C-alpha positions as CSV (number, residue, x, y, z in Angstrom):
1,M,14.1,-30.3,1.4
2,R,13.3,-27.2,-0.7
3,F,11.5,-29.5,-3.0
4,E,9.3,-31.3,-0.4
5,E,8.3,-27.8,1.0
6,A,7.4,-26.2,-2.5
7,R,5.5,-29.3,-2.9
8,R,3.7,-28.7,0.5
9,C,3.2,-24.9,-0.7
10,E,1.5,-25.5,-3.8
11,E,-0.6,-28.4,-2.2
12,W,-1.9,-26.3,0.5
13,E,-2.7,-23.2,-2.1
14,R,-4.5,-25.6,-4.0
15,L,-6.5,-27.0,-1.4
16,N,-7.2,-23.5,0.2
17,P,-7.9,-21.3,-2.9
18,P,-8.4,-17.5,-1.9
19,P,-12.2,-16.7,-1.6
20,P,-13.6,-14.3,-4.4
21,P,-13.4,-10.5,-3.9
22,F,-16.2,-8.8,-2.9
23,V,-17.7,-6.6,-5.7
24,S,-20.6,-4.5,-4.7
25,P,-23.5,-4.5,-7.2
26,I,-24.2,-1.2,-9.1
27,T,-26.8,1.1,-7.7
28,P,-29.3,3.5,-9.7
29,D,-27.4,6.2,-8.3
30,D,-23.9,4.7,-9.5
31,A,-25.6,4.2,-12.9
32,K,-26.3,7.8,-13.0
33,K,-23.2,8.9,-12.0
34,F,-21.2,6.7,-14.4
35,D,-23.6,8.2,-17.0
36,R,-22.7,11.6,-16.0
37,V,-19.0,10.9,-16.2
38,N,-19.8,9.9,-20.0
39,Q,-21.7,13.2,-20.7
40,I,-18.7,15.5,-19.0
41,I,-15.9,14.2,-21.0
42,P,-17.1,15.3,-24.4
43,E,-18.2,18.4,-23.0
44,L,-14.8,19.0,-21.7
45,G,-13.6,18.8,-25.4
46,M,-16.2,20.8,-27.1
47,R,-16.1,23.6,-24.7
48,G,-12.4,24.0,-24.8
49,K,-10.0,25.2,-22.2
50,G,-11.3,27.1,-19.1
51,D,-14.4,25.0,-17.9
52,T,-13.2,24.3,-14.6
53,D,-16.5,23.9,-12.8
54,L,-17.1,20.9,-15.1
55,L,-13.4,19.7,-14.3
56,L,-14.1,20.0,-10.7
57,E,-17.5,18.1,-11.1
58,L,-15.5,15.1,-13.0
59,L,-13.0,14.9,-10.3
60,S,-15.5,14.8,-7.8
61,V,-17.7,12.1,-9.3
62,A,-15.1,9.9,-10.5
63,G,-13.6,10.0,-6.8
64,E,-16.8,9.0,-5.8
65,L,-16.9,6.2,-7.9
66,M,-13.7,4.9,-7.7
67,G,-13.6,5.2,-3.9
68,S,-10.2,4.5,-2.1
69,T,-8.8,2.7,-5.0
70,L,-7.5,5.9,-6.9
71,S,-6.3,4.8,-10.1
72,L,-3.0,6.4,-11.9
73,P,-5.0,8.3,-14.4
74,L,-7.4,9.8,-11.8
75,R,-4.2,10.8,-9.7
76,A,-2.8,12.1,-13.0
77,L,-5.8,14.0,-13.7
78,R,-5.9,15.6,-10.2
79,R,-2.2,16.5,-10.4
80,K,-2.7,18.1,-13.9
81,A,-5.8,19.8,-12.7
82,D,-3.8,21.7,-9.6
83,H,-1.2,22.7,-11.8
84,Y,-3.7,24.0,-14.1
85,F,-5.4,26.2,-11.4
86,E,-1.9,27.8,-10.5
87,L,-1.0,28.5,-13.9
88,N,-1.3,32.3,-15.2
89,Q,-0.1,32.3,-18.7
90,P,-3.1,31.4,-21.2
91,A,-0.8,29.7,-23.7
92,A,0.5,27.2,-20.8
93,K,-3.0,26.8,-19.5
94,E,-4.4,25.9,-23.1
95,R,-1.5,23.3,-23.6
96,L,-2.1,21.8,-20.2
97,W,-6.0,21.7,-20.7
98,W,-5.6,19.4,-23.6
99,E,-3.2,17.2,-21.6
100,I,-6.2,17.3,-18.9
101,Y,-8.5,16.2,-21.4
102,S,-6.6,13.5,-22.6
103,E,-6.4,12.2,-19.0
104,A,-9.8,12.5,-18.5
105,Q,-10.4,10.1,-21.4
106,R,-8.2,7.7,-19.7
107,V,-10.3,8.2,-16.5
108,Q,-13.4,7.4,-18.4
109,T,-12.1,4.4,-19.8
110,E,-11.1,2.8,-16.3
111,L,-14.4,3.8,-15.2
112,S,-16.2,1.9,-18.0
113,W,-14.2,-1.2,-17.0
114,L,-15.3,-0.8,-13.4
115,R,-19.0,-0.4,-14.6
116,R,-18.8,-3.5,-16.4
117,F,-17.2,-5.6,-13.8
118,R,-19.7,-4.3,-11.3
119,E,-22.7,-5.0,-13.4
120,R,-21.3,-8.6,-14.1
121,G,-20.8,-9.0,-10.2
122,G,-16.9,-9.2,-10.7
123,S,-17.0,-11.9,-13.5
124,G,-15.8,-11.7,-17.3
125,V,-13.6,-8.5,-17.0
126,Q,-10.1,-9.3,-17.1
């Protein structure tokens, strides 16, 4: 009985594959935003700690590009940024800044995957 039910389920799945996911094409405005993220990350490292305007811009642009699918690196970056703004001790802020920079690089990697995925129309990126 179970074997028959499993066979029917497999047959149904074979005959009714799920539709491919909709992938919105990359627009020129989105391409500019992806390029801006790629410019911000090195600036965060070169300028050192304390450039909060640049950090806020990164969070804003990355959030717009990722939309409602917030990634784990972006969530971690937001959490660490919130903590950074609450800190008062310079040594703790400096240490946290380099953790923020590391998370920003992870966000950049994820955004580069997203860009390639959208440029290819949802194919070719695993």
